[in-house]
C-alpha positions as CSV (number, residue, x, y, z in Angstrom):
1,M,-22.8,185.2,82.8
2,S,-26.0,183.1,83.0
3,H,-25.8,179.4,84.0
4,Y,-29.2,178.6,82.6
5,Q,-29.7,175.0,81.5
6,P,-33.0,174.0,79.8
7,T,-34.8,171.2,81.7
8,V,-36.1,167.9,80.0
9,A,-38.8,166.1,82.0
10,I,-39.5,162.3,81.2
11,V,-43.2,161.5,81.9
12,G,-45.2,158.4,81.4
13,R,-47.1,155.7,83.4
14,P,-45.2,153.0,85.3
15,N,-43.3,150.5,83.3
16,V,-43.3,152.1,79.8
17,G,-39.5,152.5,80.0
18,K,-38.9,156.0,81.4
19,S,-35.9,155.0,83.5
20,A,-34.3,153.1,80.4
21,L,-34.8,156.2,78.4
22,F,-33.2,158.4,81.2
23,N,-30.3,156.1,81.5
24,R,-29.9,156.2,77.6
25,L,-30.0,160.0,77.4
26,A,-27.9,160.4,80.5
27,S,-25.2,158.0,79.1
28,R,-24.9,156.1,82.3
29,Q,-26.6,153.8,84.6
30,I,-28.7,155.9,87.2
31,A,-32.1,155.0,87.4
32,I,-33.1,151.4,88.5
33,V,-34.7,149.4,85.6
34,H,-37.1,146.7,86.5
35,D,-40.2,145.1,85.1
36,Q,-42.2,145.8,88.3
37,P,-44.3,148.9,88.0
38,G,-43.3,151.8,90.3
39,V,-39.8,150.6,90.9
40,T,-38.4,154.1,90.4
41,R,-39.0,155.4,93.8
42,D,-36.9,158.5,93.9
43,R,-37.0,161.5,91.6
44,V,-33.6,161.5,89.7
45,N,-31.8,164.4,88.1
46,A,-28.7,164.2,85.7
47,P,-27.1,166.2,83.0
48,C,-27.6,165.1,79.4
49,P,-24.3,165.1,77.6
50,L,-25.8,164.2,74.3
51,T,-27.8,167.4,73.4
52,Q,-26.0,170.3,71.6
53,V,-26.4,172.6,74.7
54,P,-26.1,171.3,78.2
55,S,-29.5,170.3,79.6
56,E,-30.9,168.6,82.8
57,L,-32.9,165.4,82.8
58,I,-35.7,164.8,85.3
59,D,-37.2,161.4,85.6
60,T,-40.5,162.0,87.3
61,G,-41.2,158.3,87.6
62,G,-42.5,156.9,91.0
63,I,-44.1,160.1,92.3
64,G,-46.9,159.2,94.4
65,T,-46.1,155.6,94.5
66,L,-44.9,155.8,98.1
67,L,-48.2,157.3,99.2
68,D,-50.2,154.4,97.9
69,D,-53.0,156.2,96.5
70,G,-53.4,154.9,93.1
71,F,-52.2,155.6,89.5
72,S,-54.5,158.6,89.0
73,A,-53.1,160.9,91.6
74,A,-49.6,159.9,90.7
75,V,-50.2,160.6,87.0
76,L,-51.5,164.1,87.8
77,T,-48.7,164.9,90.0
78,E,-46.1,163.8,87.3
79,A,-47.9,166.0,84.6
80,Q,-48.1,169.0,87.0
81,I,-44.4,168.8,87.9
82,A,-43.2,168.3,84.2
83,M,-45.5,171.3,83.2
84,A,-44.2,173.4,85.9
85,S,-40.5,172.8,85.5
86,A,-39.6,171.5,82.1
87,D,-38.6,173.4,78.9
88,L,-39.4,170.1,76.9
89,I,-41.5,167.1,78.0
90,L,-40.9,163.6,76.7
91,F,-44.0,161.8,77.0
92,V,-43.3,158.0,76.9
93,V,-46.0,155.4,76.0
94,D,-45.6,151.6,75.4
95,S,-46.0,150.9,71.8
96,R,-46.7,147.1,72.4
97,E,-49.6,147.6,74.8
98,G,-51.4,150.5,72.8
99,V,-53.2,153.3,74.4
100,T,-54.5,152.9,78.0
101,S,-56.7,155.1,80.0
102,I,-53.7,156.4,82.1
103,D,-52.0,157.4,79.0
104,E,-55.1,159.3,77.9
105,E,-55.3,161.0,81.2
106,L,-51.7,162.1,81.1
107,A,-52.1,163.4,77.5
108,F,-55.1,165.4,78.6
109,Q,-53.0,167.1,81.2
110,L,-50.0,167.5,78.9
111,R,-52.0,169.3,76.1
112,K,-52.2,172.2,78.5
113,A,-48.5,172.5,78.8
114,K,-46.7,175.7,77.6
115,A,-43.6,173.5,76.9
116,P,-43.5,171.4,73.7
117,V,-44.5,167.8,74.2
118,Q,-42.6,165.1,72.3
119,L,-44.5,161.7,72.2
120,L,-42.3,158.8,72.2
121,L,-43.6,155.2,71.3
122,N,-41.2,153.3,73.3
123,K,-40.4,149.4,72.8
124,A,-41.0,149.8,69.1
125,D,-38.5,147.0,68.3
126,T,-40.4,145.2,65.4
127,E,-42.5,146.0,62.5
128,V,-45.7,144.8,64.4
129,Q,-45.4,147.8,66.7
130,D,-45.0,150.1,63.6
131,L,-48.4,148.9,62.6
132,M,-49.9,150.1,65.9
133,I,-48.6,153.5,65.8
134,G,-51.6,155.1,64.3
135,D,-53.4,154.4,67.5
136,F,-51.5,156.9,69.4
137,A,-52.6,159.9,67.2
138,K,-55.7,160.1,69.1
139,L,-53.8,161.4,72.1
140,G,-53.7,164.6,70.3
141,L,-49.9,165.1,70.6
142,G,-48.8,164.4,67.1
143,E,-47.9,161.0,65.5
144,G,-45.2,160.2,67.9
145,L,-41.7,158.9,67.3
146,P,-41.0,155.2,67.6
147,V,-38.1,154.4,69.7
148,S,-36.3,151.6,71.7
149,A,-34.8,153.0,74.8
150,A,-33.3,149.5,75.7
151,H,-31.7,149.0,72.3
152,G,-31.0,152.5,71.2
153,K,-33.3,152.6,68.2
154,N,-34.0,156.1,66.8
155,M,-32.0,157.9,69.5
156,D,-30.3,160.0,66.8
157,L,-33.7,161.2,65.7
158,L,-34.8,161.8,69.1
159,L,-31.8,164.0,69.9
160,D,-32.3,166.0,66.7
161,Q,-35.9,166.8,68.0
162,M,-34.6,167.8,71.5
163,D,-31.8,170.0,69.8
164,K,-34.5,171.8,67.6
165,V,-36.2,172.9,70.9
166,L,-33.4,173.4,73.2
167,T,-30.7,175.0,71.2
168,P,-32.8,178.1,70.1
169,L,-34.2,178.3,73.6
170,A,-30.8,178.4,75.4
171,E,-29.5,181.0,72.7
172,E,-32.4,183.2,73.3
173,I,-31.9,183.2,77.1
174,E,-28.1,183.9,76.7
175,E,-28.9,186.9,74.3
176,Q,-31.3,188.2,76.9
177,V,-28.9,187.9,79.7
178,T,-26.1,189.5,77.7
179,E,-28.4,192.3,76.8
180,I,-29.5,192.8,80.3
181,E,-25.8,192.7,81.5
182,K,-24.9,195.4,79.0
183,E,-27.9,197.5,80.1
184,G,-27.2,197.4,83.7
185,L,-29.8,197.4,86.6
186,K,-32.8,199.5,87.5
187,I,-32.0,200.5,91.2
188,A,-34.8,202.0,93.3
189,V,-33.5,204.1,96.0
190,V,-36.2,204.0,98.7
191,G,-36.7,205.1,102.2
192,K,-38.7,207.5,104.5
193,P,-38.2,211.3,104.1
194,N,-34.8,212.6,105.3
195,A,-33.3,209.2,105.5
196,G,-30.6,210.6,103.2
197,K,-31.5,209.2,99.8
198,S,-30.9,212.3,97.7
199,S,-27.6,213.0,99.6
200,L,-26.6,209.4,98.9
201,I,-27.3,209.7,95.2
202,N,-25.5,213.1,95.1
203,A,-22.5,211.5,96.6
204,I,-22.6,208.6,94.2
205,L,-22.8,210.8,91.3
206,K,-20.6,213.4,92.8
207,D,-22.8,216.3,91.8
208,E,-25.9,218.2,93.1
209,R,-28.3,216.6,90.7
210,S,-31.1,215.9,93.4
211,I,-32.1,218.9,95.6
212,V,-30.9,218.3,99.2
213,S,-32.7,220.2,102.0
214,E,-33.4,219.9,105.6
215,V,-37.1,219.9,104.9
216,A,-38.2,216.4,104.9
217,G,-39.8,215.1,101.5
218,T,-38.1,217.7,99.2
219,T,-38.1,215.1,96.5
220,R,-41.6,214.9,95.2
221,D,-41.1,212.8,91.9
222,A,-39.4,209.6,91.1
223,V,-36.5,210.6,88.8
224,D,-34.5,208.2,86.6
225,I,-30.8,209.1,86.8
226,P,-28.3,207.2,84.4
227,Y,-25.2,206.0,86.3
228,E,-22.2,204.1,84.9
229,F,-20.2,201.8,87.2
230,E,-17.5,199.6,85.8
231,G,-18.6,199.8,82.2
232,E,-22.4,199.0,83.1
233,R,-25.2,201.4,82.4
234,H,-27.3,201.4,85.6
235,T,-30.4,203.6,86.2
236,L,-30.9,205.0,89.7
237,I,-34.5,205.6,90.5
238,D,-34.6,208.6,93.0
239,T,-38.0,208.1,94.8
240,A,-40.0,210.5,96.8
241,G,-39.7,209.8,100.5
242,L,-42.5,207.4,101.7
243,R,-44.3,208.7,104.9
244,P,-47.3,207.3,106.6
245,R,-50.4,207.8,104.7
246,S,-52.1,209.5,107.7
247,R,-49.4,212.2,107.7
248,M,-49.7,213.1,103.9
249,D,-51.0,216.5,103.8
250,S,-51.6,217.1,100.1
251,S,-52.7,215.2,97.0
252,V,-49.1,215.8,95.6
253,E,-47.6,213.6,98.5
254,V,-50.1,210.8,97.9
255,F,-49.3,210.7,94.2
256,S,-45.6,210.9,95.1
257,A,-45.9,207.9,97.4
258,M,-47.9,206.0,94.6
259,R,-45.0,206.7,92.2
260,S,-42.6,205.5,94.7
261,E,-44.5,202.2,95.0
262,R,-44.4,201.9,91.3
263,S,-40.7,202.5,91.4
264,V,-40.2,199.5,93.6
265,R,-42.2,197.3,91.3
266,R,-40.2,198.3,88.2
267,A,-36.8,198.2,89.8
268,D,-34.5,195.1,89.4
269,L,-33.0,195.7,93.0
270,C,-34.0,198.2,95.8
271,L,-31.5,200.1,98.0
272,L,-33.4,200.6,101.3
273,V,-31.9,203.7,102.9
274,V,-32.4,203.9,106.7
275,D,-31.2,206.6,109.1
276,L,-29.0,204.5,111.5
277,A,-28.4,207.5,113.8
278,A,-32.2,208.1,114.4
279,G,-32.8,204.3,114.6
280,I,-35.1,202.0,112.2
281,S,-38.8,203.2,112.7
282,A,-42.2,201.8,112.0
283,Q,-42.2,203.7,108.7
284,D,-38.9,202.0,107.7
285,R,-40.5,198.6,108.4
286,K,-43.6,199.6,106.3
287,I,-41.3,200.4,103.2
288,A,-39.4,197.2,103.8
289,R,-42.6,195.2,103.8
290,L,-43.4,196.9,100.4
291,I,-40.0,195.4,99.1
292,Q,-40.8,192.0,100.6
293,K,-44.3,192.1,99.2
294,E,-43.0,192.8,95.7
295,K,-40.4,190.0,96.2
296,K,-37.5,192.2,95.1
297,P,-33.8,191.9,95.7
298,C,-32.6,194.3,98.3
299,L,-29.6,196.0,99.9
300,I,-30.1,197.8,103.1
301,V,-28.1,201.0,103.1
302,A,-27.6,202.0,106.8
303,N,-26.8,205.8,106.3
304,K,-25.5,208.3,108.9
305,Y,-23.2,205.7,110.3
306,D,-20.7,208.5,111.3
307,L,-23.4,209.7,113.8
308,F,-24.1,206.1,115.2
309,H,-22.4,206.0,118.7
310,P,-19.2,207.8,117.1
311,D,-17.1,207.3,120.4
312,S,-17.6,203.5,120.7
313,D,-14.9,200.9,119.6
314,R,-15.2,200.2,115.8
315,T,-16.0,196.4,116.1
316,A,-18.7,197.1,118.7
317,R,-20.3,199.7,116.7
318,L,-20.5,197.5,113.6
319,E,-21.9,194.6,115.7
320,E,-24.4,197.0,117.3
321,A,-25.4,198.4,114.0
322,G,-25.9,194.8,112.6
323,E,-28.0,193.8,115.5
324,H,-30.3,196.7,115.2
325,V,-30.8,196.3,111.5
326,R,-31.4,192.5,111.9
327,N,-33.8,192.8,114.8
328,E,-35.9,195.7,113.3
329,L,-36.1,194.3,109.7
330,F,-35.8,190.6,110.5
331,F,-38.2,189.9,107.8
332,L,-35.8,191.1,105.3
333,S,-33.1,188.7,106.5
334,Y,-32.3,187.9,102.9
335,A,-31.0,191.4,102.2
336,P,-27.3,192.2,103.2
337,F,-26.6,195.6,104.6
338,V,-23.9,198.2,104.4
339,C,-23.0,201.0,106.8
340,V,-22.2,204.2,105.1
341,S,-22.1,208.0,105.5
342,A,-23.4,209.9,102.5
343,L,-22.4,213.3,104.1
344,K,-18.9,212.2,104.7
345,N,-18.3,210.1,101.6
346,Q,-17.7,207.0,103.8
347,A,-17.8,203.5,102.4
348,L,-20.0,204.4,99.5
349,S,-18.0,202.0,97.1
350,R,-19.1,199.2,99.1
351,I,-22.7,199.7,97.8
352,F,-22.0,198.8,94.2
353,G,-19.6,196.1,95.3
354,E,-22.5,194.5,97.2
355,V,-24.9,195.2,94.1
356,K,-22.4,193.4,92.0
357,K,-22.3,190.5,94.3
358,I,-26.0,190.1,94.7
359,R,-26.2,190.0,90.8
360,D,-23.4,187.7,90.2
361,L,-24.5,185.1,92.7
362,S,-28.2,185.3,91.5
363,Q,-27.2,184.1,88.0
364,E,-26.7,180.6,89.2
365,V,-30.3,179.5,89.8
366,T,-30.7,176.4,92.0
367,S,-31.0,173.4,89.6
368,T,-33.8,170.9,90.4
369,G,-31.3,168.4,91.6
370,Q,-29.7,170.7,94.0
371,L,-33.1,171.9,95.4
372,N,-34.3,168.4,95.9
373,R,-31.0,167.5,97.7
374,L,-31.5,170.5,99.9
375,L,-35.1,169.7,100.7
376,S,-34.3,166.2,101.6
377,D,-31.4,167.2,103.9
378,A,-33.7,170.0,105.5
379,V,-36.4,167.4,106.3
380,I,-33.9,164.9,107.6
381,K,-32.4,167.5,110.0
382,N,-35.7,168.8,111.1
383,P,-38.8,166.7,110.3
384,P,-42.1,168.6,110.1
385,S,-44.4,168.2,113.0
386,E,-48.0,167.0,112.8
387,H,-50.6,169.6,111.9
388,K,-52.9,170.1,114.9
389,K,-56.1,170.5,112.9
390,Y,-55.6,167.6,110.4
391,N,-53.5,165.3,112.5
392,K,-51.2,164.7,109.4
393,R,-47.6,165.7,108.5
394,I,-46.8,167.5,105.3
395,K,-44.8,165.3,102.8
396,I,-42.7,167.1,100.2
397,L,-42.7,165.1,97.0
398,Y,-40.6,167.2,94.7
399,G,-39.4,170.7,94.2
400,T,-38.4,172.6,91.3
401,A,-37.3,176.3,90.6
402,A,-38.9,178.6,88.1
403,V,-37.9,182.2,87.1
404,N,-40.5,184.6,86.0
405,D,-39.7,186.9,83.2
406,R,-40.0,190.1,85.3
407,Y,-36.9,189.1,87.3
408,R,-34.5,188.5,84.3
409,A,-31.8,190.9,85.3
410,I,-31.5,189.4,88.8
411,P,-33.3,186.1,88.5
412,V,-35.6,185.6,91.7
413,P,-36.7,181.9,91.5
414,T,-40.0,180.6,92.7
415,Y,-39.5,177.3,94.3
416,I,-42.4,175.2,93.5
417,L,-43.0,172.5,96.2
418,F,-45.3,169.6,95.3
419,V,-46.6,168.1,98.6
420,N,-49.3,165.7,99.7
421,D,-51.6,168.5,100.8
422,K,-50.7,172.2,100.8
423,R,-52.9,172.9,103.9
424,L,-50.4,170.7,106.0
425,M,-47.6,173.6,105.3
426,Q,-47.2,175.5,108.6
427,D,-45.7,179.0,108.3
428,S,-42.9,178.0,111.0
429,Y,-41.9,175.2,108.6
430,E,-42.0,177.2,105.6
431,Q,-39.8,179.8,107.3
432,Y,-37.5,177.0,108.4
433,L,-37.1,175.8,104.6
434,S,-36.5,179.4,103.6
435,N,-33.7,179.9,106.1
436,Y,-32.2,176.4,105.3
437,I,-32.0,177.2,101.6
438,H,-30.6,180.6,102.4
439,S,-27.8,179.1,104.6
440,Q,-26.9,176.2,102.3
441,H,-27.3,178.0,98.8
442,R,-25.9,181.3,97.7
443,S,-29.2,183.1,97.6
444,Y,-27.5,186.5,98.4
445,G,-29.7,189.4,98.5
446,V,-32.6,187.6,96.9
447,P,-35.7,186.4,98.6
448,V,-36.7,182.7,98.9
449,I,-40.3,182.4,97.4
450,F,-42.3,179.2,97.7
451,S,-45.3,178.1,95.7
452,I,-46.9,175.1,97.5
453,R,-48.9,172.9,95.5
454,S,-51.0,169.8,96.4
455,R,-50.5,166.6,94.5
456,S,-54.2,166.3,94.0
457,S,-56.0,168.9,92.0
458,K,-58.8,169.1,94.6
459,G,-56.3,169.4,97.3
460,K,-58.2,167.0,99.7
461,L,-56.8,165.0,102.4
462,S,-56.9,161.3,101.8
463,H,-58.2,159.5,104.9
């Protein structure tokens, strides 16, 4: 079952009452409230218990204030974060002060947002402010709702507006997830010729549906085969064996390879079948790279285990098999593996046990709060080094997780990291963050994908 929670971002220039609103909606005192602009130094996340469906609040206040580079960069970063991560944006302005240039800059950014934006005219405690409300119409975000976060004025109306957006959204997501769970998964079975893909599918189906031959590459077409496991209707995509392009001796093979690549793209999960007895080859690594490039959940099926050092001790065999798989396919470190023998019908039940585990654990996507705690811990344990070219260190301001619709069955989040300048992110440090998230969060069988964004739209280093 999905653990999806809609996200509500609170955005506005400093000292308009974002933290007071955050505390009011969270029903507890979390954010620091003070008259000094920029007091909220940290990004804060909390559940909102007042909406009809569980939702997560993000107080974006204070982003950029530590970097001492003026309101403009901070405002832009706030808008980018809200637009990237939120299902609903609450844009807070000060109804007593009227429209400022920073309000206008924020509104310009927020008008591009896909998520709905609710304009809140805060500190509307008297009738005098009510008379100024018309001034805010020029922001192009509707007439706005007058509220007082400090005194609770019109909070019931605000919650009604929030529910109108969030409840249908949560219901739609739950319906989609339920339908997907009922449908089962599209599982592409990929590997080089003669790795045992067809034998594996035949053993799973317990029939001779695929042609099995000693001649490598007997399966020419990608074939969709329905398969039911524990009440779920999966589709196995039996792909043609992918061999090196230089060795493709006919146009039929070229088209077969193209179909196999398409099969990987449309699959929810890939079973990468490798011949353990022959050892993992350069062609296996090439197919694995395709899975990695398409950012697909993956389970490595080490076939022909019965022929892998058959006379050795059982524990030593497993350790050696694991070491071989991990060393040769190190870039698929997120993918678990199982050792099986399709010919001897050994350990085949473990395949779908692992598939179910990958799917179940993937449903709980890392929340914004969890991700930022993980990033903070990772930086404390291993701070980034100075970039040799720019003589600066990368600073991670904030992170949020977004899931593309094409990964609905097994959610594959993209972790959007807002940083001082994305050019300062070094490959080794990105890999460290990826490994850290894997080790601390249950991202089992699912790749860790980053999208690094500079706080400045121009991405220029400030000197």
